N, C-alpha and C positions, 0 to 999 in steps of 0.2 A: 561536239558538245550539243547540248539541247536535247539529249536523249531522255529516256524514262528516268524520273527521279531527279532530274537536274533543276526542276523548278521553273524552267522556261515555258514558253507557249508551245503547245503541241497541236498541230492540225488546226481545227477551227475552234479549239477550246477557249475558255475564258482566260485572259492574261492573269498572271498571279496578282498583280497590283489591283485588278478589278474584281477579284473573287471576294465576296463579302465574308465567307467563312474564314478564309486565310487572313483577311484584314482584321476580323474580330479577335483572332488569337494572337495578333501582334501586339505585345505590350507597349510598344512605342506609339500606337495609334489610339490611345485612350483619350476620350474627351475630358479635359481637365476639370471642367465645371461639374460634369456628371460624377466623375471620380471623387471630387471633393464632397458632394452631397452624400454619396454612398458611404464614404469613410466617416463622415460626421454622424450619419444615421447608425452605422455599426458600432461606433464608439459609445454613443448614447445608450444603445441597447445593452452593450456589455457592462456598462456601469450601473445598471439597475439591479436592485436587490429584490428577492421574492416578496410578493405582497403577503399579507396575513390572510391565510385561507379560511379563517373563521370570522373575518370582518368584511362584510359586503362593501362598505365604503372604501376599504383599502383596495379590493379587487377592481371595483368600478373606477376608482381613481387611476389605477395603473392602465386600464383599457383606454381611458380618456387621454392620459398622458401619451400613450402610444399613438393614438389617432391625431393628437395635436402635433406630435413630432413629424408624422407623415405629412400633415398639412403644411407645416413650417418649411420642410425641406423639399416638398414636391415629390414625395415618394408614395407610390400607391400602396395602400395597406394590404398585406398578404399574410398567408397562414404562417409561414416561417417567422416573419417579423413579429406577429402577435405572440407566437409561442416564445420567442426570445425575450420579448418584453415581460412576459409572465414567468420567465425563468423555468420553462418546461420544454420537453421534447414535443415536436409537432404531432407525434402519435398520441401523446397524452392530451393535447389540445383537441385532437379529433375525437378521442374517447369521451372527454368531458362535454365537448360540443354536441355530440350526437346522442348523448345519454346512455352510453355503453355501461352496463352494470359493473364491469370489471373496475371502473374508476370511481365507484360510489364513495369509497372511503379514502381516496387518494389524499395524502397529507392532511387528513382530518378535515377535508373541505366540507363546508356546510351547504345545505341545499340552496340557500339564497345566493351564496358565492358561485355555486355551480350554475345557477340560473343566469348570473351575469356573464359567465364564460360562454354559455350557450347562446345568449343574445349577441355577444361579440362575434362568435363563430358564424352565426346566421347573417350578421351584418357583412362579414367578409364574403359570404356567398352572394348576397345581394349586390355587393360592389363588383364582384367578378362578373356577374350576369350583366350589369350595366356597362362595364368596360367592353365586354364581348359585343353587346348590341351597338355601342358607340364606335367600335373599331372601324377605321376607314381603310386600313391596309389588309394585311393577311391575318385572319382570326385564329390561325393554327396554334399560336402560343397560348391563347386563352382556352382553347379546347384541351390542350395538354395539361394546363393547370386545373381545369375543371375535372378531368379524369383522375388526376393525382390527389387532389385535395377534397373533392366533394362527391366522388363516386359516380360521376357522369360517364355515359358510354356513347360512342358514336357508331354503333353497329346495328344492323337490322336483325331482329330475332324472328326466325321463321318457325311458326308453329304448325305442325301437321296433325290433322285429326282424321281418324278413320271411323266411318260409320258403317255399321252392318245394315245393308239395304234389304236383307232378306226379311220379309214380313211373314208373320204366322198366317197361313191361309186357313180359312174355315173348313170344317169337315163338309164334304159334298152332300151328305144326308141332311145336315143342318141347313144348308142353303136351299135344298129342295123343299124342306118342310116350311121354311120361312116364306118362300114365294107361293107355295100351295095354300098357306093360310090367308094370304092376301087376296087370292081369287076364290076363297071359300071351299077349297077342296082339301082332301087329305093328301099328304105327301105320297107320291107314288114310290113304290119300292124300286130301287135301282137294281137292275140286273146286268150282269156282264155276260156277253155271249162270246165264246171263243170259237173262231172258225179257222179251219185249215185252208190255207191258200196254196193252190198248186200252180207252180210256174208253168205257164203254157209254152214257154220257149224251150 
């Protein structure tokens, strides 16, 4: 026993009970308090009706209701949560939040209501940035969310530029004339003499 796939400890590997990935997927190891907050948050979002997309006060009220719920339950406000509170897909929230023209007439939304959604989306980005800066542990989760929701990239872009170093050289006659004028003489005519060289060897 204890072979590959048995779930036991192999070599110097991490024991199954100490592996955080395996512990996280174990349904019996859920923190009851966290689970309760998440369930209450989800049920509240599912019970919300869409706001009136032609009434700025209705949209603003829903955003504030969402933020108040996050504060009450100790849940960080995120993109999917706000999208659920506004009864839309997160891709629609991204489109409205970033001003994509495809969503200009979405559900007859007015410019003032769209402005409220853009401000809420920008607030989520500011929150994300603050959580990232305040992170005391591993920031990878925040980088993942930033790439998925706000278009950030953690890559180095290398730009190569080629410059042609060949310069246009002036005509030899022009150079001779230029310097001859400086000394008060006419430019001498340049002559080329071709000589035959005989190899003495």
